[in-house]
C-alpha positions as a Markdown table, in Angstrom:
| # | Residue | x | y | z |
|---|---|---|---|---|
| 1 | Met | 22.8 | 2.1 | 28.7 |
| 2 | Thr | 26.3 | 0.5 | 28.2 |
| 3 | Ala | 27.4 | 0.2 | 24.6 |
| 4 | Val | 30.6 | -1.1 | 23.0 |
| 5 | Leu | 32.2 | -1.1 | 19.6 |
| 6 | Ala | 32.3 | -4.6 | 18.0 |
| 7 | Val | 34.8 | -5.2 | 15.3 |
| 8 | Asp | 35.1 | -8.3 | 13.1 |
| 9 | Phe | 38.3 | -8.4 | 11.1 |
| 10 | Gly | 37.3 | -11.0 | 8.5 |
| 11 | Gly | 39.5 | -12.4 | 5.7 |
| 12 | Thr | 37.5 | -10.5 | 3.1 |
| 13 | Lys | 35.8 | -7.7 | 5.0 |
| 14 | Thr | 36.0 | -5.6 | 8.2 |
| 15 | Ala | 32.6 | -5.2 | 9.9 |
| 16 | Leu | 32.0 | -2.8 | 12.7 |
| 17 | Ala | 28.9 | -1.9 | 14.8 |
| 18 | Arg | 27.9 | -0.2 | 18.0 |
| 19 | Val | 26.2 | -2.9 | 20.2 |
| 20 | Asp | 24.4 | -2.3 | 23.5 |
| 21 | Glu | 24.0 | -4.6 | 26.5 |
| 22 | His | 20.8 | -6.1 | 25.0 |
| 23 | Gly | 22.5 | -7.0 | 21.7 |
| 24 | Glu | 20.9 | -4.2 | 19.7 |
| 25 | Ile | 23.1 | -3.3 | 16.7 |
| 26 | Ala | 23.4 | 0.3 | 15.4 |
| 27 | Gly | 25.7 | 1.9 | 12.9 |
| 28 | His | 26.6 | -1.3 | 11.2 |
| 29 | Cys | 29.1 | -0.8 | 8.4 |
| 30 | Arg | 31.4 | -3.0 | 6.3 |
| 31 | Phe | 34.6 | -2.3 | 4.5 |
| 32 | Pro | 37.0 | -4.4 | 2.3 |
| 33 | Ala | 39.5 | -6.2 | 4.5 |
| 34 | Ala | 42.4 | -3.9 | 5.5 |
| 35 | Arg | 45.8 | -5.4 | 4.5 |
| 36 | Ser | 47.9 | -3.4 | 7.0 |
| 37 | Val | 47.6 | -3.1 | 10.7 |
| 38 | Ala | 47.7 | 0.7 | 10.4 |
| 39 | Glu | 44.7 | 0.7 | 8.0 |
| 40 | Ser | 42.9 | -1.7 | 10.3 |
| 41 | Val | 43.5 | 0.4 | 13.4 |
| 42 | Ala | 42.4 | 3.6 | 11.5 |
| 43 | Leu | 39.0 | 2.0 | 10.7 |
| 44 | Val | 38.4 | 1.2 | 14.3 |
| 45 | Ala | 39.6 | 4.7 | 15.5 |
| 46 | Asp | 37.3 | 6.4 | 12.9 |
| 47 | Ala | 34.4 | 4.3 | 14.1 |
| 48 | Cys | 35.0 | 5.2 | 17.7 |
| 49 | Ala | 35.1 | 8.9 | 16.8 |
| 50 | Ala | 32.0 | 8.7 | 14.8 |
| 51 | Glu | 29.9 | 6.9 | 17.3 |
| 52 | Ser | 28.6 | 8.0 | 20.7 |
| 53 | Pro | 31.0 | 7.2 | 23.5 |
| 54 | Val | 31.6 | 3.5 | 23.9 |
| 55 | Ala | 32.8 | 1.7 | 27.1 |
| 56 | Ala | 35.1 | -0.7 | 25.3 |
| 57 | Val | 36.1 | -2.2 | 22.0 |
| 58 | Gly | 35.7 | -5.9 | 21.2 |
| 59 | Val | 37.7 | -7.3 | 18.3 |
| 60 | Ile | 37.8 | -10.8 | 16.7 |
| 61 | Ile | 40.4 | -11.9 | 14.2 |
| 62 | Pro | 40.8 | -14.8 | 11.8 |
| 63 | Gly | 43.9 | -16.1 | 13.5 |
| 64 | Ile | 45.6 | -16.4 | 16.9 |
| 65 | Phe | 45.8 | -13.8 | 19.6 |
| 66 | Thr | 48.2 | -14.0 | 22.5 |
| 67 | Pro | 47.0 | -12.0 | 25.5 |
| 68 | Glu | 50.3 | -12.1 | 27.3 |
| 69 | Thr | 52.0 | -10.2 | 24.5 |
| 70 | Gly | 49.1 | -8.4 | 22.8 |
| 71 | Arg | 50.2 | -9.8 | 19.5 |
| 72 | Ala | 48.1 | -11.2 | 16.7 |
| 73 | Trp | 48.9 | -13.7 | 14.0 |
| 74 | Cys | 46.7 | -13.4 | 11.0 |
| 75 | Pro | 48.5 | -14.5 | 7.8 |
| 76 | Asn | 45.4 | -14.0 | 5.6 |
| 77 | Leu | 45.4 | -10.3 | 6.7 |
| 78 | Trp | 48.7 | -8.9 | 7.8 |
| 79 | Gly | 51.3 | -11.3 | 6.7 |
| 80 | Ser | 53.1 | -14.3 | 8.3 |
| 81 | Asp | 54.6 | -12.3 | 11.3 |
| 82 | Glu | 52.9 | -11.5 | 14.6 |
| 83 | Val | 51.7 | -7.9 | 14.8 |
| 84 | Glu | 51.4 | -5.6 | 17.9 |
| 85 | Leu | 47.6 | -5.3 | 17.6 |
| 86 | Gln | 46.5 | -4.5 | 21.1 |
| 87 | Gln | 49.0 | -1.8 | 21.7 |
| 88 | Ala | 48.2 | -0.2 | 18.4 |
| 89 | Leu | 44.5 | -0.2 | 19.0 |
| 90 | Glu | 44.6 | 1.1 | 22.6 |
| 91 | Ala | 46.9 | 3.9 | 21.6 |
| 92 | Gln | 44.2 | 5.2 | 19.1 |
| 93 | Val | 40.8 | 4.4 | 20.7 |
| 94 | Lys | 41.6 | 5.4 | 24.4 |
| 95 | Val | 39.2 | 2.8 | 25.8 |
| 96 | Pro | 39.8 | -0.8 | 26.9 |
| 97 | Val | 40.2 | -3.3 | 24.1 |
| 98 | Val | 39.7 | -7.0 | 24.2 |
| 99 | Ile | 40.8 | -9.3 | 21.3 |
| 100 | Asp | 40.0 | -12.9 | 20.6 |
| 101 | Ser | 39.7 | -15.3 | 17.6 |
| 102 | Asp | 36.7 | -15.2 | 15.3 |
| 103 | Arg | 36.0 | -18.8 | 16.5 |
| 104 | Ser | 35.5 | -17.5 | 20.0 |
| 105 | Gly | 33.3 | -14.7 | 18.7 |
| 106 | Tyr | 31.0 | -16.9 | 16.8 |
| 107 | Val | 30.3 | -19.3 | 19.6 |
| 108 | Leu | 29.8 | -16.4 | 22.1 |
| 109 | Gly | 27.3 | -14.7 | 19.7 |
| 110 | Glu | 25.2 | -17.8 | 19.2 |
| 111 | Ala | 25.2 | -18.7 | 22.9 |
| 112 | Trp | 24.1 | -15.1 | 23.7 |
| 113 | Leu | 21.4 | -14.4 | 21.2 |
| 114 | Gly | 21.4 | -17.2 | 18.5 |
| 115 | Ala | 20.7 | -20.8 | 18.0 |
| 116 | Ala | 22.3 | -21.8 | 21.3 |
| 117 | Arg | 20.8 | -19.0 | 23.4 |
| 118 | Gly | 21.3 | -19.6 | 27.1 |
| 119 | Leu | 23.3 | -22.8 | 26.7 |
| 120 | Arg | 26.7 | -23.3 | 28.5 |
| 121 | His | 28.2 | -26.1 | 26.5 |
| 122 | Val | 28.3 | -25.2 | 22.8 |
| 123 | Val | 30.4 | -25.9 | 19.8 |
| 124 | Phe | 30.3 | -23.6 | 16.8 |
| 125 | Val | 31.6 | -25.1 | 13.5 |
| 126 | Ser | 32.3 | -22.7 | 10.7 |
| 127 | Ile | 32.4 | -24.4 | 7.3 |
| 128 | Gly | 33.3 | -22.1 | 4.4 |
| 129 | Thr | 36.7 | -21.4 | 2.8 |
| 130 | Gly | 38.2 | -23.1 | 5.8 |
| 131 | Ile | 36.9 | -25.0 | 8.9 |
| 132 | Gly | 37.2 | -23.6 | 12.4 |
| 133 | Val | 35.6 | -24.4 | 15.7 |
| 134 | Gly | 34.6 | -22.2 | 18.7 |
| 135 | Ile | 34.2 | -24.0 | 22.0 |
| 136 | Leu | 32.2 | -23.0 | 25.1 |
| 137 | Ser | 32.5 | -25.3 | 28.0 |
| 138 | Asp | 30.4 | -24.6 | 31.1 |
| 139 | Gly | 30.1 | -21.0 | 29.9 |
| 140 | Ala | 33.8 | -20.5 | 29.5 |
| 141 | Leu | 35.7 | -20.2 | 26.2 |
| 142 | Val | 38.2 | -22.9 | 25.5 |
| 143 | Arg | 41.3 | -21.4 | 23.9 |
| 144 | Gly | 44.1 | -23.9 | 24.7 |
| 145 | Ala | 47.6 | -23.2 | 25.9 |
| 146 | His | 48.5 | -21.1 | 22.8 |
| 147 | Gly | 45.1 | -19.9 | 21.5 |
| 148 | Ile | 44.9 | -22.6 | 18.9 |
| 149 | Ala | 42.1 | -24.7 | 20.4 |
| 150 | Gly | 39.4 | -25.2 | 17.7 |
| 151 | Ala | 41.7 | -25.7 | 14.8 |
| 152 | Ala | 39.5 | -28.7 | 13.9 |
| 153 | Gly | 40.2 | -28.4 | 10.2 |
| 154 | Trp | 43.3 | -30.5 | 11.0 |
| 155 | Phe | 41.2 | -33.4 | 12.3 |
| 156 | Ala | 42.6 | -36.6 | 10.9 |
| 157 | Leu | 39.6 | -38.3 | 9.3 |
| 158 | Asp | 41.4 | -40.3 | 6.5 |
| 159 | Pro | 44.3 | -42.6 | 7.2 |
| 160 | Asp | 45.6 | -42.2 | 3.7 |
| 161 | Trp | 47.9 | -39.2 | 3.8 |
| 162 | Arg | 47.8 | -36.6 | 1.1 |
| 163 | Asp | 50.2 | -33.7 | 0.8 |
| 164 | Val | 47.4 | -31.1 | 0.9 |
| 165 | Tyr | 46.8 | -32.1 | 4.5 |
| 166 | Arg | 50.1 | -30.5 | 5.5 |
| 167 | Asp | 48.8 | -27.1 | 4.6 |
| 168 | Val | 45.2 | -27.0 | 5.7 |
| 169 | Gly | 44.5 | -30.3 | 7.5 |
| 170 | Cys | 42.5 | -33.4 | 6.5 |
| 171 | Trp | 38.9 | -32.3 | 7.4 |
| 172 | Glu | 39.4 | -28.9 | 5.7 |
| 173 | Ala | 41.0 | -30.4 | 2.6 |
| 174 | Glu | 38.1 | -32.8 | 2.1 |
| 175 | Ser | 35.1 | -30.8 | 3.1 |
| 176 | Ala | 35.6 | -27.0 | 2.9 |
| 177 | Gly | 34.7 | -24.8 | -0.1 |
| 178 | Pro | 37.9 | -25.2 | -2.0 |
| 179 | Ala | 37.8 | -28.9 | -1.7 |
| 180 | Ile | 34.3 | -29.0 | -3.1 |
| 181 | Ala | 35.3 | -26.8 | -6.1 |
| 182 | Arg | 38.4 | -29.0 | -6.7 |
| 183 | Leu | 36.5 | -32.3 | -6.6 |
| 184 | Ala | 33.7 | -31.0 | -8.7 |
| 185 | Cys | 36.2 | -29.5 | -11.2 |
| 186 | Val | 34.6 | -26.0 | -11.1 |
| 187 | Gln | 35.9 | -22.6 | -10.2 |
| 188 | Asp | 34.3 | -22.3 | -6.8 |
| 189 | Ala | 32.0 | -24.1 | -4.3 |
| 190 | Ala | 29.1 | -21.9 | -5.4 |
| 191 | Ala | 29.2 | -23.3 | -8.9 |
| 192 | Ala | 29.3 | -26.9 | -7.5 |
| 193 | Val | 26.2 | -26.1 | -5.3 |
| 194 | Ala | 24.4 | -24.6 | -8.3 |
| 195 | Arg | 25.1 | -27.7 | -10.3 |
| 196 | Ala | 23.9 | -29.9 | -7.5 |
| 197 | Arg | 20.7 | -28.0 | -7.2 |
| 198 | Ala | 20.1 | -28.5 | -10.9 |
| 199 | Gly | 20.4 | -32.2 | -10.3 |
| 200 | Asp | 24.0 | -32.8 | -11.6 |
| 201 | Arg | 24.8 | -36.3 | -10.2 |
| 202 | Asp | 28.6 | -35.7 | -9.9 |
| 203 | Ala | 28.1 | -32.4 | -8.0 |
| 204 | Leu | 25.6 | -34.1 | -5.7 |
| 205 | Asp | 28.1 | -36.9 | -5.0 |
| 206 | Val | 30.8 | -34.3 | -4.2 |
| 207 | Leu | 28.5 | -32.6 | -1.7 |
| 208 | Arg | 27.4 | -35.9 | -0.1 |
| 209 | Arg | 31.1 | -36.8 | 0.3 |
| 210 | Ala | 31.8 | -33.4 | 1.9 |
| 211 | Ala | 28.9 | -33.8 | 4.3 |
| 212 | Arg | 30.2 | -37.3 | 5.3 |
| 213 | Tyr | 33.6 | -35.9 | 6.2 |
| 214 | Ser | 31.9 | -33.0 | 8.1 |
| 215 | Ala | 29.7 | -35.4 | 10.0 |
| 216 | Met | 32.7 | -37.4 | 11.1 |
| 217 | Gly | 34.4 | -34.2 | 12.3 |
| 218 | Ile | 31.3 | -33.1 | 14.2 |
| 219 | Ala | 30.9 | -36.5 | 15.7 |
| 220 | Asn | 34.4 | -36.4 | 17.0 |
| 221 | Leu | 33.7 | -33.0 | 18.6 |
| 222 | Ile | 30.5 | -34.3 | 20.2 |
| 223 | Ser | 32.2 | -37.4 | 21.6 |
| 224 | Ala | 35.1 | -35.3 | 23.0 |
| 225 | Leu | 33.3 | -32.3 | 24.3 |
| 226 | Asn | 29.7 | -33.5 | 25.1 |
| 227 | Pro | 28.0 | -30.2 | 24.0 |
| 228 | Glu | 24.4 | -29.4 | 24.4 |
| 229 | Ala | 24.4 | -28.0 | 20.9 |
| 230 | Val | 26.5 | -27.8 | 17.8 |
| 231 | Val | 25.8 | -24.7 | 15.7 |
| 232 | Leu | 26.8 | -24.8 | 12.0 |
| 233 | Gly | 27.8 | -21.5 | 10.3 |
| 234 | Gly | 30.1 | -20.3 | 7.5 |
| 235 | Gly | 29.4 | -19.5 | 3.9 |
| 236 | Leu | 29.3 | -23.0 | 2.6 |
| 237 | Ile | 27.0 | -24.6 | 5.1 |
| 238 | Ile | 24.6 | -21.6 | 5.2 |
| 239 | Gly | 24.6 | -21.3 | 1.4 |
| 240 | Ala | 23.9 | -25.0 | 0.8 |
| 241 | Ser | 22.1 | -26.0 | 4.0 |
| 242 | Glu | 19.3 | -27.8 | 2.1 |
| 243 | Leu | 22.0 | -30.1 | 0.6 |
| 244 | Leu | 24.3 | -30.5 | 3.6 |
| 245 | Leu | 22.4 | -30.2 | 6.9 |
| 246 | Asp | 20.2 | -33.3 | 6.7 |
| 247 | Pro | 23.0 | -35.6 | 5.5 |
| 248 | Ile | 25.2 | -34.3 | 8.4 |
| 249 | Arg | 22.4 | -34.9 | 10.9 |
| 250 | Thr | 21.8 | -38.4 | 9.6 |
| 251 | Glu | 25.4 | -39.4 | 9.6 |
| 252 | Val | 26.6 | -37.9 | 12.9 |
| 253 | Pro | 25.0 | -40.6 | 15.1 |
| 254 | Arg | 26.8 | -43.4 | 13.3 |
| 255 | Trp | 30.2 | -42.0 | 14.4 |
| 256 | Ala | 29.5 | -40.2 | 17.7 |
| 257 | Gln | 29.3 | -41.5 | 21.3 |
| 258 | Pro | 25.6 | -42.5 | 21.3 |
| 259 | Ile | 24.4 | -40.9 | 24.5 |
| 260 | Ala | 26.3 | -37.6 | 23.7 |
| 261 | Ala | 24.9 | -37.6 | 20.2 |
| 262 | Ser | 21.3 | -38.2 | 21.3 |
| 263 | Arg | 21.5 | -35.3 | 23.7 |
| 264 | Cys | 23.1 | -32.8 | 21.3 |
| 265 | Arg | 21.2 | -30.6 | 18.9 |
| 266 | Ile | 22.7 | -29.7 | 15.5 |
| 267 | Glu | 21.4 | -26.4 | 14.4 |
| 268 | Leu | 22.2 | -23.8 | 11.7 |
| 269 | Ser | 23.4 | -20.4 | 12.9 |
| 270 | Gln | 20.6 | -18.0 | 13.5 |
| 271 | Leu | 22.8 | -14.9 | 13.4 |
| 272 | Gly | 24.6 | -15.3 | 10.1 |
| 273 | Asp | 27.1 | -12.5 | 9.6 |
| 274 | His | 26.1 | -10.9 | 12.9 |
| 275 | Ala | 27.4 | -13.8 | 15.0 |
| 276 | Gly | 30.9 | -12.5 | 15.0 |
| 277 | Leu | 29.9 | -8.9 | 15.8 |
| 278 | Leu | 27.7 | -10.0 | 18.7 |
| 279 | Gly | 30.4 | -12.3 | 20.0 |
| 280 | Ala | 32.9 | -9.4 | 19.8 |
| 281 | Ala | 30.4 | -7.2 | 21.6 |
| 282 | Arg | 29.9 | -9.9 | 24.3 |
| 283 | Leu | 33.7 | -9.9 | 24.9 |
| 284 | Ala | 33.8 | -6.2 | 25.3 |
| 285 | Leu | 30.7 | -6.1 | 27.5 |
| 286 | Ser | 32.3 | -8.7 | 29.8 |
| 287 | Leu | 35.4 | -6.6 | 30.0 |
| 288 | Asp | 33.4 | -3.5 | 30.9 |
| 289 | Ala | 31.6 | -5.5 | 33.7 |
| 290 | Arg | 34.8 | -6.5 | 35.4 |
């Protein structure tokens, strides 16, 4: 049975697992995020050595990967310069390596074994510390000319410019976790969610406002891409789904193209933290099948 090593280089953790062609996960382990390429590559090489032979390695990163050069840009991990990731990995693991964005991994995982299983037109929206989107169109990943497709946190949803939009984009600045913490005047989004659950009116208003912005962003995606399903994931939306999901579902039809909206499901991720690993595995399995 074909098996691959799946690697999810997250902003706060590195997750690795052996995954077979049926999506069965074995040897799952997590480490704090490595802050150098050498350390990151060593984790992958050690995992390859510890596991039974794998046919390929699939890697997803929180940034941009350029296949033509093999370089990755991940400022939250390895600094502001591009790094020679593919060459460094292949020199150590001795099997084919495929690399893509975490956005691509999430949407592939959910379309393979999650909330959008078997669908060919899917959008995955990750709402957490930031906002990013993975796009599957007719079964193919949409990456754009430079690997930046899906940077939906920059959606312009408010005509009144604020300086913070320059750094993270309008949607992200108004609806992601740090925005909720800022507007609720608390340390982090989890504290705002806790207050909202306890009935704090101001915290509830902040979350309703965030849901409204997210509904507008999701509506734009539905109108532009006409997906069969939008899958919502990320720490904020999963952790506060009972406060955010229904308002988003209610608000989206007000803003989206009506036929597209009526034919599109809006679902929570079924895979959680495993979405990225399964997506990375799907990339590697596809590479092995070529």
